[in-house]
C-alpha positions as MATLAB code, in Angstrom:
seq = 'XXXXXXXXXXXXXXXXXXXXXXXXXXXXXXXXXXXXXXXXXXXXXXXXXXXXXXXXXXXXXXXXXXXXXXXXXXXXXXXXXXXXXXXXXXXXXXXXXXXXXXXXXXXXXXXXXXXXXXXXXXXXXXXXXXXXXXXXXXXXXXXXXXXXXXXXXXXXXXXXXXXXXXXXXXXXXXXXXXXXXXXXXXXXXXXXXXXXXXXXXXXXXXXXXXXXXXXXXXXXXXXXXXXXXXXXXXXXXXXXXXXXXXXXXXX';
ca = [
      82.306  -16.657  -73.256;
      80.143  -19.240  -75.018;
      78.226  -21.632  -72.762;
      78.305  -25.258  -73.862;
      76.127  -27.976  -72.332;
      77.434  -31.545  -72.652;
      75.223  -34.588  -72.083;
      75.029  -38.238  -73.201;
      73.153  -41.516  -72.695;
      76.068  -43.690  -71.518;
      76.063  -41.973  -68.127;
      77.977  -39.215  -66.408;
      80.943  -41.500  -65.626;
      81.477  -42.611  -69.236;
      84.922  -42.056  -70.762;
      83.179  -40.749  -73.880;
      81.567  -37.778  -72.158;
      84.835  -36.890  -70.445;
      86.644  -36.837  -73.796;
      83.873  -34.714  -75.314;
      83.829  -32.235  -72.437;
      87.610  -31.882  -72.618;
      87.407  -31.179  -76.363;
      84.754  -28.487  -75.803;
      86.853  -26.653  -73.198;
      88.758  -24.844  -75.948;
      85.479  -23.367  -77.248;
      83.796  -22.026  -74.129;
      82.564  -22.664  -70.611;
      81.515  -26.318  -70.395;
      78.833  -27.708  -68.096;
      78.145  -31.439  -67.999;
      74.653  -32.662  -67.075;
      74.213  -36.353  -67.847;
      72.282  -39.403  -66.645;
      73.464  -40.904  -63.367;
      73.210  -44.385  -64.908;
      73.358  -45.624  -68.483;
      70.250  -44.689  -70.472;
      71.076  -46.163  -73.878;
      68.351  -46.809  -76.479;
      65.855  -44.821  -74.410;
      65.054  -42.490  -77.291;
      63.403  -39.140  -76.602;
      61.831  -40.228  -73.326;
      60.858  -37.654  -70.715;
      60.305  -38.727  -67.100;
      56.853  -37.652  -65.901;
      55.756  -40.214  -63.292;
      58.421  -39.800  -60.612;
      60.583  -37.002  -59.184;
      64.099  -36.454  -60.525;
      67.221  -35.828  -58.453;
      70.145  -33.582  -59.398;
      73.518  -34.573  -57.951;
      76.771  -32.603  -58.061;
      79.605  -34.881  -59.233;
      82.400  -32.342  -59.658;
      83.191  -28.844  -60.840;
      80.423  -28.000  -63.339;
      79.577  -31.715  -63.586;
      76.100  -32.873  -62.586;
      74.079  -36.086  -62.759;
      70.322  -36.568  -63.102;
      68.669  -39.906  -62.342;
      66.750  -39.768  -65.625;
      67.062  -39.625  -69.388;
      69.162  -37.417  -71.678;
      66.040  -35.383  -72.435;
      65.492  -34.876  -68.701;
      69.111  -33.761  -68.384;
      68.843  -31.077  -71.052;
      65.677  -29.647  -69.511;
      67.011  -29.621  -65.947;
      70.329  -28.190  -67.121;
      68.600  -25.245  -68.801;
      66.073  -24.531  -66.043;
      68.009  -25.337  -62.864;
      71.764  -25.482  -63.585;
      72.503  -22.907  -66.276;
      69.257  -21.044  -65.607;
      69.144  -20.012  -69.229;
      69.873  -21.228  -72.712;
      73.356  -22.460  -73.605;
      74.932  -21.465  -76.894;
      75.356  -25.123  -77.863;
      74.312  -28.583  -76.658;
      76.657  -31.473  -77.510;
      75.654  -35.074  -76.738;
      78.066  -38.037  -76.641;
      80.554  -39.436  -77.344;
      78.375  -42.521  -77.643;
      79.968  -45.971  -77.506;
      78.614  -47.263  -80.805;
      77.293  -45.666  -83.981;
      73.866  -44.058  -84.264;
      73.268  -44.395  -87.989;
      70.207  -44.280  -90.202;
      66.967  -45.491  -88.652;
      68.700  -46.052  -85.307;
      68.526  -42.327  -84.512;
      64.922  -42.867  -83.401;
      66.068  -45.155  -80.567;
      69.140  -43.211  -79.530;
      69.331  -41.340  -76.246;
      72.487  -39.649  -77.524;
      70.696  -38.241  -80.556;
      67.752  -37.245  -78.372;
      69.979  -34.968  -76.306;
      70.647  -32.911  -79.442;
      67.033  -33.362  -80.583;
      65.776  -31.754  -77.383;
      68.133  -28.831  -77.902;
      66.623  -28.260  -81.342;
      63.144  -28.167  -79.799;
      64.127  -25.748  -77.046;
      66.228  -23.355  -79.116;
      70.003  -23.913  -78.937;
      71.835  -25.720  -81.749;
      72.581  -29.354  -80.968;
      75.186  -31.910  -81.991;
      75.163  -35.660  -81.318;
      78.451  -37.579  -81.567;
      78.861  -41.357  -81.810;
      81.906  -43.603  -82.263;
      82.204  -47.015  -83.895;
      82.159  -50.036  -81.589;
      84.831  -52.566  -82.591;
      85.177  -54.924  -79.625;
      88.474  -53.287  -78.715;
      89.158  -50.454  -76.289;
      87.557  -47.170  -77.356;
      89.872  -44.428  -78.584;
      87.824  -41.223  -78.440;
      90.535  -38.911  -79.756;
      89.403  -38.748  -83.391;
      85.725  -38.404  -82.440;
      86.581  -35.639  -79.963;
      88.663  -33.842  -82.597;
      85.870  -34.077  -85.169;
      83.284  -32.897  -82.640;
      85.423  -29.903  -81.735;
      85.819  -28.868  -85.392;
      82.092  -29.111  -86.082;
      81.150  -27.435  -82.792;
      83.432  -24.492  -83.496;
      81.830  -24.029  -86.896;
      78.337  -24.187  -85.412;
      79.219  -21.655  -82.718;
      80.613  -19.292  -85.347;
      77.986  -19.721  -88.069;
      74.966  -21.144  -86.263;
      72.321  -23.571  -87.457;
      68.782  -22.893  -88.660;
      66.208  -23.030  -85.861;
      64.858  -26.495  -85.020;
      67.746  -28.347  -86.644;
      70.691  -30.326  -85.256;
      73.618  -32.425  -86.453;
      74.250  -36.148  -86.045;
      77.948  -37.089  -86.250;
      79.256  -40.654  -86.598;
      82.960  -41.435  -86.493;
      84.897  -44.578  -87.506;
      87.645  -45.842  -85.207;
      91.164  -44.815  -86.154;
      92.379  -42.131  -88.533;
      89.623  -40.748  -90.764;
      89.701  -39.298  -94.285;
      87.774  -36.130  -93.455;
      84.113  -35.145  -93.272;
      81.127  -36.003  -95.460;
      77.672  -34.457  -95.316;
      75.238  -37.356  -95.424;
      71.630  -38.516  -95.292;
      70.193  -41.174  -93.004;
      70.724  -44.707  -94.239;
      67.844  -47.149  -94.457;
      68.009  -50.750  -93.430;
      65.937  -53.896  -93.455;
      65.877  -54.765  -89.789;
      64.776  -58.133  -88.433;
      64.367  -57.944  -84.655;
      65.472  -60.940  -82.614;
      63.560  -61.581  -79.394;
      64.846  -64.347  -77.147;
      62.059  -65.866  -75.028;
      63.074  -67.626  -71.812;
      61.492  -68.996  -68.632;
      62.581  -67.951  -65.150;
      62.935  -70.380  -62.179;
      59.308  -69.691  -61.221;
      58.024  -70.700  -64.622;
      57.260  -67.163  -65.800;
      58.179  -66.081  -69.323;
      60.610  -63.209  -69.913;
      62.208  -61.717  -72.995;
      65.526  -60.295  -74.200;
      65.434  -58.029  -77.237;
      68.709  -58.675  -79.039;
      70.515  -57.343  -82.083;
      68.788  -58.661  -85.183;
      69.811  -58.977  -88.787;
      70.667  -55.677  -90.444;
      71.038  -55.102  -94.147;
      71.703  -51.495  -95.100;
      70.262  -50.322  -98.384;
      72.978  -49.019 -100.717;
      73.092  -45.234 -101.035;
      76.158  -43.248 -102.087;
      75.386  -40.372  -99.705;
      74.216  -42.303  -96.651;
      75.833  -42.003  -93.231;
      76.501  -45.736  -93.243;
      78.387  -45.560  -96.530;
      80.455  -42.604  -95.331;
      81.695  -44.255  -92.139;
      82.306  -47.527  -93.968;
      84.529  -45.600  -96.377;
      86.459  -44.061  -93.463;
      84.861  -40.610  -93.284;
      83.258  -38.729  -90.403;
      79.561  -38.557  -91.244;
      77.674  -35.328  -90.509;
      73.914  -35.581  -91.026;
      71.645  -32.537  -90.591;
      68.374  -33.517  -88.906;
      65.160  -31.834  -87.811;
      62.343  -32.727  -85.394;
      59.660  -32.164  -88.065;
      58.556  -35.677  -89.127;
      55.860  -34.490  -91.530;
      55.849  -36.403  -94.827;
      55.243  -33.334  -96.985;
      55.246  -35.246 -100.272;
      52.313  -37.299  -98.954;
      50.052  -34.328  -98.157;
      48.350  -34.182 -101.610;
      47.723  -37.950 -101.554;
      46.103  -37.843  -98.110;
      44.037  -34.786  -99.037;
      42.728  -36.587 -102.109;
      42.027  -39.684 -100.038;
      40.072  -37.694  -97.460;
      37.950  -36.036 -100.158;
      36.702  -39.489 -101.136;
      35.470  -40.248  -97.630;
      31.836  -39.630  -96.693;
      31.195  -36.261  -95.086;
      30.780  -36.293  -91.333;
      27.517  -35.425  -89.643;
];
């Protein structure tokens, strides 16, 4: 039987992770290892300066008082005691599109899988201000997960899935959208006269691109974006090499 690890960044008690774990049950033996508390927008953080605790929540359900990346590592070394066949992260409450993947704890759960060996999938659902209906996102995740389990993914790659609310038109393979982001930081003063800050949602203008993940979900499709941890800008290598040749030789 295939072993499937499920994690997230919204916390082990999130409705999204329960829906995802239920959807994965048809594909194999599911183990949930997720943060004890919400760890949204924490990116690919790894906890190194304090001990981590593993707590049993239920049957094959565990919580770690750390990040999604912590959860994947502890799951492999101390819960499963070996590599799973698939790591699925989500279902996140809110999209993780375009440049936002760098902030996302949900995406980082799948990112860490790609670094360690198993294929990974991150799943995120549109936030609308209304109650979340995870059914379509869970269905889409199950379809993609089954395909990955059957056909595999190249080493050091993973998939980022974003799902609109409601009935979708199918799947589209996409690229990461780009946006012009203006961060809004609200500066305030506490009762003792000390400054503090809230980083808030800023202005976002997505650049038009027919194959972007943003365009796909806006058009009503489930976006599936293949990603990889390698951030090397290969097209820039010749330019940097030429630049370095013009520098004075070192002593």
